[in-house]
C-alpha positions in Angstrom: 10.4 7.1 -62.0 10.1 4.8 -59.3 11.1 1.0 -59.0 10.5 -1.6 -61.8 10.2 -5.4 -61.3 11.6 -7.4 -64.6 10.3 -10.3 -64.6 11.4 -12.7 -67.8 11.2 -16.7 -68.5 13.8 -19.0 -68.5 16.4 -20.5 -71.2 16.8 -24.3 -71.9 20.3 -23.7 -72.4 22.4 -23.8 -69.6 26.3 -23.3 -69.5 26.4 -27.4 -67.2 24.3 -29.9 -68.7 21.6 -31.3 -66.4 21.9 -34.9 -64.3 19.4 -36.9 -66.0 18.1 -37.0 -62.2 17.0 -33.1 -63.0 15.5 -33.9 -66.1 12.1 -33.0 -66.0 11.6 -36.6 -68.4 12.7 -38.7 -65.3 10.1 -38.4 -63.2 7.6 -41.4 -62.5 4.2 -40.9 -63.5 1.4 -40.1 -60.9 -0.1 -36.8 -60.5 1.1 -33.6 -60.5 1.1 -33.0 -57.0 3.2 -36.2 -56.7 5.9 -35.2 -59.4 6.2 -31.8 -58.0 7.2 -33.3 -54.7 9.3 -35.4 -56.4 11.1 -32.7 -58.8 11.5 -30.7 -55.1 13.2 -33.2 -54.0 15.5 -34.0 -56.5 16.3 -30.0 -56.3 17.1 -30.1 -52.7 19.3 -32.6 -52.8 21.7 -31.5 -55.1 24.6 -30.4 -54.3 25.5 -28.7 -58.0 24.6 -24.9 -57.2 25.2 -22.2 -59.8 23.9 -18.3 -59.4 20.6 -18.4 -62.0 22.2 -15.3 -63.2 25.4 -17.1 -64.3 23.3 -20.3 -65.1 21.5 -19.6 -68.4 23.0 -19.4 -71.5 22.1 -17.8 -75.1 20.9 -15.0 -77.1 16.9 -14.3 -74.8 19.5 -14.6 -71.4 22.1 -12.3 -72.9 19.6 -9.5 -73.5 17.7 -10.7 -70.5 20.6 -9.6 -68.2 20.2 -5.9 -70.4 16.9 -4.8 -68.7 18.2 -3.8 -66.2 20.8 -1.0 -67.2 17.7 -0.3 -70.2 15.7 0.4 -67.0 18.0 2.4 -65.3 18.2 4.6 -68.8 14.8 5.0 -69.0 14.6 7.1 -65.3 13.4 4.2 -62.9 15.4 4.7 -59.9 16.3 1.0 -59.8 16.0 -2.4 -61.5 15.4 -6.0 -60.2 15.5 -8.8 -62.5 13.4 -12.3 -61.4 13.6 -15.3 -63.6 10.3 -17.7 -64.1 11.0 -21.1 -64.5 9.1 -24.3 -64.6 12.3 -26.3 -63.0 12.8 -23.4 -59.3 9.3 -21.2 -59.9 9.6 -17.7 -59.7 13.1 -16.9 -58.2 15.6 -13.4 -57.9 18.8 -14.7 -60.6 20.2 -13.7 -57.5 18.8 -17.0 -56.3 21.2 -20.5 -56.5 19.9 -23.4 -58.0 21.7 -26.9 -59.7 21.6 -26.7 -63.4 18.0 -28.5 -64.3 16.1 -28.9 -67.8 12.2 -28.5 -67.0 10.1 -26.2 -69.4 6.6 -25.6 -70.0 7.0 -26.3 -74.0 4.8 -29.0 -74.8 6.4 -30.6 -77.7 9.9 -30.4 -75.6 11.5 -33.9 -73.8 11.5 -32.0 -70.4 8.1 -30.9 -70.6 6.8 -31.1 -67.0 3.0 -31.3 -68.0 1.0 -32.3 -70.7 -1.4 -29.4 -71.2 -2.1 -26.1 -70.0 -4.5 -26.8 -67.1 -2.1 -29.7 -65.7 0.9 -26.5 -66.2 -1.1 -24.1 -63.7 -1.3 -26.4 -61.7 2.4 -27.6 -61.6 3.2 -24.0 -61.4 1.2 -23.1 -58.2 2.8 -26.3 -56.7 6.2 -25.5 -57.3 5.5 -21.8 -56.1 4.3 -23.2 -52.8 6.6 -25.8 -52.6 9.4 -23.9 -52.7 8.1 -21.0 -51.1 8.6 -18.2 -54.1 7.2 -14.9 -53.9 3.9 -14.2 -56.2 3.5 -11.9 -59.3 1.4 -10.1 -57.3 3.4 -9.7 -54.2 6.5 -8.3 -55.9 3.9 -5.8 -57.7 2.8 -4.6 -53.9 5.6 -1.7 -54.0 6.7 -1.9 -57.5 5.8 -1.5 -61.7 6.1 -4.5 -63.4 7.1 -5.5 -66.7 6.9 -9.3 -67.6 8.1 -10.3 -70.5 6.8 -14.3 -71.1 6.3 -16.4 -74.0 2.6 -18.4 -74.5 3.3 -21.8 -72.6 4.7 -19.7 -69.2 1.9 -17.1 -69.5 -0.6 -19.9 -69.2 1.2 -21.7 -66.3 1.1 -18.3 -64.6 -2.6 -17.2 -65.6 -4.1 -17.2 -61.6 -0.8 -14.6 -60.8 -1.0 -12.2 -63.5 -4.9 -11.7 -63.2 -4.4 -10.8 -59.6 -1.5 -8.7 -60.2 -3.9 -6.9 -62.4 -6.0 -6.7 -59.6 -3.4 -5.0 -57.5 -3.6 -1.5 -59.6 0.3 -0.9 -59.9 2.2 0.2 -63.7 2.6 -3.6 -65.6 3.5 -4.7 -69.1 3.4 -8.1 -70.3 5.5 -8.6 -73.3 4.6 -11.7 -75.3 2.2 -13.5 -72.8 -1.1 -15.8 -74.0 -3.9 -13.6 -73.8 -5.6 -10.4 -72.6 -6.1 -9.8 -69.1 -7.9 -6.4 -67.8 -6.3 -4.8 -66.3 -2.8 -5.3 -67.5 -1.4 -3.6 -70.5 -0.2 -6.4 -73.2 2.0 -6.4 -76.1 1.8 -9.4 -78.0 4.7 -10.8 -79.6 5.7 -9.3 -82.9 8.0 -11.1 -85.7 7.4 -8.2 -88.3 9.8 -6.3 -85.6 12.4 -8.7 -85.7 14.4 -6.9 -88.3 15.3 -3.3 -87.0 15.5 -4.7 -83.4 17.6 -8.0 -84.2 18.5 -11.3 -82.9 16.5 -14.8 -82.9 13.2 -15.2 -82.8 14.5 -17.2 -79.0 15.2 -13.3 -78.2 12.5 -11.4 -79.8 10.4 -10.6 -76.9 13.1 -9.6 -74.3 14.8 -7.0 -77.4 10.8 -5.5 -78.0 10.7 -4.9 -73.7 14.2 -3.0 -74.3 13.2 -1.3 -77.0 10.0 -0.1 -74.9 11.9 1.0 -71.8 13.4 3.2 -75.1 10.1 4.6 -75.0 9.2 5.3 -71.6 7.3 9.0 -71.0 6.1 10.8 -68.1 7.8 8.3 -65.8 5.4 5.5 -66.1 5.9 2.8 -67.9 2.6 2.5 -69.3 1.7 5.8 -69.5 -0.5 6.8 -73.0 2.1 8.4 -74.0 4.5 5.9 -73.4 2.1 4.1 -75.3 1.5 6.1 -78.0 5.7 6.4 -78.5 5.6 2.9 -79.1 3.1 2.8 -81.1 4.2 5.5 -83.6 7.7 3.8 -83.0 6.4 0.6 -84.1 4.3 1.2 -86.8 6.9 3.2 -88.9 9.5 0.6 -88.6 7.2 -2.5 -89.0 8.6 -5.4 -91.7 6.3 -8.4 -92.2 8.5 -11.1 -92.5 7.4 -13.6 -95.4 8.3 -16.9 -95.6 8.2 -19.7 -98.3 9.7 -22.6 -96.6 8.9 -26.2 -97.2 8.0 -28.1 -94.4 9.7 -31.3 -92.9 9.1 -34.6 -91.3 10.9 -35.4 -88.3 13.1 -37.9 -90.5 13.7 -35.3 -92.9 15.1 -32.7 -90.2 17.3 -36.0 -88.3 18.4 -37.0 -91.5 19.6 -33.2 -92.5 21.4 -33.1 -89.1 23.5 -36.7 -89.2 24.5 -35.4 -92.6 25.7 -32.1 -91.9 27.3 -33.2 -88.2 29.0 -35.9 -90.1 30.4 -33.7 -92.2 31.4 -30.9 -90.0 31.1 -32.5 -86.3 31.0 -29.5 -84.3 28.3 -27.9 -85.9 26.4 -25.4 -83.8 22.4 -25.8 -83.4 21.5 -22.6 -84.1 24.0 -22.8 -87.4 22.4 -25.9 -88.6 18.7 -24.6 -88.0 20.1 -21.3 -90.6 21.3 -23.7 -92.5 18.4 -25.4 -93.2 16.2 -22.0 -93.0 18.9 -20.7 -95.5 17.9 -23.5 -97.9 14.3 -23.4 -98.2 13.1 -25.5 -95.7 10.9 -25.1 -92.3 11.4 -26.1 -88.6 10.2 -24.7 -85.7 12.8 -23.8 -83.3 12.0 -25.7 -80.2 11.2 -28.9 -82.5 14.5 -28.6 -84.0 16.2 -28.4 -81.0 14.4 -31.7 -79.5 16.1 -33.7 -82.6 19.1 -32.1 -82.6 19.7 -33.4 -79.5 18.3 -37.2 -80.4 20.3 -36.9 -83.2 23.5 -36.1 -81.7 23.0 -38.6 -79.5 22.8 -41.4 -81.9 25.4 -39.9 -84.0 27.5 -40.0 -81.2 26.2 -43.8 -80.5 27.4 -44.6 -83.8 31.1 -43.1 -83.4 30.8 -45.2 -80.0 31.2 -41.9 -77.7 29.4 -41.7 -74.7 
């Protein structure tokens, strides 16, 4: 096997909290171009820098950092990890950046745009402004394994289509839609029981498992695809939930009550408690409501 380039989406959680200026919600209204320019100027002027490999936190990023070892065990001669970020573009994890909050997830308070079309514009302009390499350039001399959530795959759709035209050995785990010339494995929640972890890290765990099934020295050879397909069919366990949906007010009331009883409860623990109680709330929505509720709760205690 030759060289493998691994591309994963960034993580919402950071080792330090971003400043107000480096939260996408603080950007002034305007065209996508003006907002990208303003954002990049803020990034450039920030003195607080971190290596990307050390900036992110959470299960998704913990698993992402292990992909290079998985690639080595699979027989690739070298493996490089890159991050796809709404805040800094496509960067190697050895690059440096300040803590920031920017995402393509539309429901998030720090979403950089409100539509897939504008997300694609933001990505293209950010890539140009930051002078980043593109996916097709990474694929010039390497096989590529891209682990992308749906919003990020839609923002990067143009680069994915161009990458397909390069004709290299490419696998997309997750993604948004089929791209002719790229092999795609959609996110599959029925594998979560065997792979473990949270839904947030499912795509990365699937990518690591795929590497364990690599055959013939190729990422997406027919033998590799067959090995994965047969394994997935054997271990698949559909998840069935009978949870009751909740309004925003109900979720916030739950968070408020639990924080009053145990102020140090983590967001992850609270969401698990809510779901174990038979209630339903999507993870990114819960995260946004948790931040809002925690801020209000601290305000009532007179804390900043």
